[in-house]
C-alpha positions as CSV (number, residue, x, y, z in Angstrom):
1,M,-25.1,-27.4,-11.1
2,T,-23.8,-30.6,-9.5
3,T,-25.1,-31.9,-6.2
4,P,-22.4,-32.5,-3.6
5,A,-21.9,-36.0,-2.3
6,N,-23.8,-37.0,0.8
7,A,-21.8,-35.8,3.8
8,S,-21.6,-37.3,7.3
9,P,-23.4,-35.5,10.2
10,E,-20.1,-34.1,11.4
11,A,-19.4,-32.6,7.9
12,G,-22.4,-30.3,8.2
13,K,-20.5,-28.1,10.6
14,P,-16.9,-28.2,9.4
15,F,-15.7,-25.2,11.3
16,E,-17.2,-25.9,14.7
17,S,-13.9,-26.9,16.3
18,L,-12.0,-23.9,15.0
19,P,-12.0,-20.4,16.6
20,S,-14.1,-17.8,14.9
21,P,-12.3,-15.3,12.6
22,L,-14.3,-12.6,14.5
23,D,-12.2,-13.2,17.6
24,A,-9.4,-11.1,15.9
25,I,-11.6,-8.0,15.6
26,D,-10.9,-6.8,19.1
27,D,-7.2,-6.8,18.6
28,L,-7.4,-5.0,15.2
29,R,-9.6,-2.3,16.7
30,A,-7.4,-2.0,19.8
31,A,-4.5,-1.2,17.4
32,A,-6.6,1.4,15.7
33,K,-7.6,3.0,19.1
34,W,-3.9,3.4,20.0
35,T,-3.3,5.1,16.7
36,V,-6.2,7.5,17.2
37,A,-5.0,8.3,20.8
38,A,-1.4,8.9,19.6
39,A,-2.6,11.2,16.8
40,G,-4.8,13.1,19.2
41,A,-1.9,13.6,21.6
42,V,0.2,15.1,18.8
43,G,-2.7,17.4,17.9
44,A,-3.0,18.6,21.5
45,A,0.7,19.3,21.6
46,L,0.4,21.4,18.4
47,I,-2.5,23.5,19.7
48,S,-1.0,24.2,23.1
49,G,2.5,24.5,24.5
50,G,5.4,25.5,22.3
51,P,3.5,26.9,19.3
52,L,1.5,29.4,21.5
53,V,4.7,30.6,23.1
54,A,6.4,31.0,19.7
55,V,3.5,33.0,18.3
56,G,4.9,36.1,20.2
57,N,7.9,36.0,17.9
58,V,5.9,36.4,14.7
59,H,6.3,39.9,13.2
60,G,4.8,40.9,9.9
61,T,1.9,39.6,7.8
62,A,4.1,37.3,5.6
63,H,5.6,35.5,8.6
64,A,2.2,35.2,10.2
65,L,0.8,33.6,7.1
66,L,3.8,31.3,6.9
67,A,3.4,30.2,10.6
68,G,-0.4,29.7,10.1
69,A,0.2,27.6,7.0
70,G,2.7,25.4,9.0
71,L,0.1,24.8,11.8
72,V,-2.6,24.0,9.2
73,V,-0.4,21.5,7.5
74,S,0.5,19.8,10.8
75,L,-3.2,19.6,11.9
76,L,-4.1,18.2,8.5
77,G,-1.5,15.4,9.1
78,V,-3.1,14.7,12.5
79,G,-6.6,14.7,11.0
80,L,-5.5,12.3,8.2
81,A,-4.2,9.8,10.7
82,I,-7.3,10.0,12.9
83,W,-9.7,9.7,10.0
84,S,-7.9,6.7,8.5
85,A,-7.7,4.9,11.8
86,S,-11.3,5.7,12.8
87,K,-12.5,3.8,9.7
88,V,-11.4,0.6,11.4
89,L,-13.6,1.4,14.4
90,A,-16.7,2.1,12.3
91,P,-19.4,-0.6,12.1
92,R,-19.8,-2.3,8.7
93,L,-22.0,-4.9,7.0
94,T,-20.4,-7.8,5.2
95,T,-22.6,-9.5,2.5
96,P,-22.0,-12.0,-0.3
97,A,-21.6,-8.9,-2.6
98,T,-18.7,-7.9,-0.3
99,L,-17.1,-11.3,-0.9
100,R,-17.4,-10.9,-4.6
101,S,-16.0,-7.3,-4.7
102,R,-12.7,-6.3,-6.1
103,R,-11.6,-5.2,-2.6
104,L,-11.5,-8.8,-1.4
105,R,-9.9,-10.2,-4.5
106,G,-6.8,-11.2,-2.5
107,L,-8.8,-13.2,-0.1
108,R,-10.5,-15.1,-2.9
109,E,-7.2,-15.8,-4.6
110,E,-5.8,-17.4,-1.4
111,L,-8.9,-19.5,-0.8
112,E,-9.3,-20.6,-4.4
113,A,-5.6,-21.7,-4.5
114,E,-6.6,-24.6,-2.3
115,P,-10.4,-24.9,-2.5
116,E,-10.5,-28.5,-1.1
117,Q,-9.1,-27.2,2.2
118,F,-11.7,-24.4,2.5
119,F,-14.7,-25.5,0.6
120,G,-14.5,-29.3,0.9
121,V,-16.6,-30.9,-1.9
122,A,-19.1,-28.0,-1.9
123,A,-17.4,-25.8,-4.4
124,T,-14.1,-24.8,-6.1
125,T,-14.6,-21.0,-6.0
126,V,-16.1,-18.4,-3.8
127,R,-18.7,-17.5,-6.4
128,G,-19.6,-21.2,-6.9
129,L,-20.2,-21.5,-3.1
130,L,-22.4,-18.5,-3.0
131,L,-24.4,-19.7,-6.0
132,Y,-26.2,-22.5,-4.1
133,Q,-28.4,-20.1,-2.1
134,A,-29.1,-17.9,-5.2
135,V,-30.3,-21.0,-7.2
136,A,-32.6,-22.1,-4.3
137,V,-34.1,-18.6,-4.1
138,D,-34.6,-18.4,-7.8
139,L,-36.3,-21.8,-8.0
140,A,-38.6,-20.8,-5.1
141,R,-39.7,-17.7,-6.9
142,K,-40.4,-19.6,-10.1
143,L,-42.4,-22.2,-8.2
144,A,-44.5,-19.5,-6.5
145,A,-45.3,-17.9,-9.9
146,E,-45.9,-21.2,-11.8
147,K,-49.5,-22.3,-12.4
148,D,-49.0,-25.4,-14.5
149,V,-49.2,-28.5,-12.2
150,P,-46.6,-30.7,-14.1
151,K,-44.1,-27.8,-14.2
152,R,-44.7,-27.1,-10.5
153,L,-43.9,-30.7,-9.7
154,T,-40.7,-30.5,-11.6
155,L,-39.7,-27.2,-10.0
156,D,-40.6,-28.5,-6.6
157,R,-38.2,-31.5,-7.1
158,H,-35.4,-29.2,-8.3
159,L,-36.1,-26.8,-5.4
160,R,-35.7,-29.6,-2.8
161,R,-32.4,-30.6,-4.3
162,A,-31.2,-27.0,-4.4
163,Q,-32.2,-26.4,-0.8
164,Q,-30.2,-29.5,0.3
165,N,-27.2,-28.2,-1.6
166,A,-27.7,-24.7,0.0
167,A,-27.9,-26.3,3.5
168,R,-24.6,-28.2,2.9
169,A,-22.9,-25.0,1.7
170,E,-24.3,-22.8,4.5
171,P,-21.6,-23.5,7.2
172,Y,-18.9,-22.7,4.6
173,V,-20.7,-19.5,3.6
174,H,-21.2,-18.5,7.2
175,W,-17.4,-19.0,7.9
176,L,-16.5,-17.2,4.7
177,L,-18.6,-14.1,5.7
178,E,-16.9,-14.0,9.1
179,L,-13.5,-14.3,7.4
180,G,-14.3,-11.6,4.8
181,H,-15.5,-9.3,7.6
182,V,-12.2,-9.5,9.4
183,W,-10.2,-9.3,6.2
184,D,-12.0,-6.1,5.3
185,I,-11.2,-4.5,8.7
186,Q,-7.5,-5.7,8.3
187,L,-7.3,-3.9,5.0
188,D,-8.5,-0.7,6.5
189,L,-6.0,-1.0,9.4
190,R,-3.2,-1.7,6.9
191,R,-4.1,1.3,4.9
192,S,-4.4,3.5,8.0
193,R,-0.8,2.8,8.8
194,W,0.3,4.3,5.5
195,F,-2.0,7.3,6.0
196,T,-0.6,7.7,9.5
197,L,2.9,7.6,8.1
198,G,1.9,10.3,5.5
199,G,0.2,12.3,8.3
200,G,3.4,12.2,10.3
201,V,5.4,13.6,7.4
202,L,2.9,16.4,7.1
203,V,3.2,17.1,10.9
204,V,6.9,17.3,10.7
205,A,6.8,19.5,7.5
206,G,4.3,21.8,9.1
207,A,6.2,22.1,12.4
208,V,9.4,22.9,10.5
209,L,7.6,25.6,8.5
210,F,6.1,27.1,11.6
211,F,9.3,27.3,13.6
212,L,11.2,28.7,10.6
213,A,8.6,31.4,10.4
214,T,8.8,32.2,14.1
215,A,12.6,32.0,14.2
216,S,13.2,34.2,11.1
217,S,10.8,37.0,11.9
218,G,11.8,40.2,13.5
219,P,15.3,41.6,14.3
220,T,17.6,39.6,16.4
221,Y,19.3,41.4,19.3
222,V,22.6,40.3,20.6
223,P,23.5,41.6,24.1
224,V,26.9,43.3,24.2
225,L,28.6,44.0,27.5
226,T,30.2,47.5,27.4
227,P,32.5,48.4,30.3
228,A,31.4,51.5,32.2
229,V,33.9,54.4,32.3
230,T,34.1,56.1,35.6
231,A,35.7,59.5,35.9
232,T,38.5,59.7,38.6
233,P,38.1,62.7,40.8
234,A,41.1,65.2,40.7
235,T,43.5,64.9,43.7
236,A,43.4,68.0,45.9
237,H,46.9,69.5,46.6
238,A,47.7,71.3,49.8
239,P,48.5,75.0,49.4
């Protein structure tokens, strides 16, 4: 593993002048809250109002089952939208394992397309950047377990160099963890939009099914105006 070139004091904190990626979390979660609120309003409209009035028009077991199935499908659509959006609001833990996961492959590809802009001279890949700390920890464990004095001196020398490398890479790792945290939330928000769209389709399908059941059940009466016939009294004749 190569040792990065000596950096200037300013290079130790390369992202100090930039806004933190974590600043975008509030906006992402605000969008998710609006989605949850809108889906909840649709669910409230399904439970009360029009459907309850139309229930009186259901006649027969078949139509009742059809209407119930329509309501269930609609509520499933609402629940799907709320569940997917609420995942954005849930707390999460972002670790180096998260950065190496398949889920964040898109982020790694973007960063590694121009590594000199994101990692400086510290590394060329995300895995290489995260390797510095792992090497330092591994050497520290070996040094603690080693009893032979010459080997301990050699391990101690390698450990000091590894710790210096890890210290230089630490600001990049810290920024990368913040970026990965926001990227992970953004992925959930993007997926929740598709789930919300699918939930909306289910709501419409369920509503159509419900109102078809309520509109087609029972006989339909059409009022007909029938003119009344009034008998004319006979005219009395004088004798």
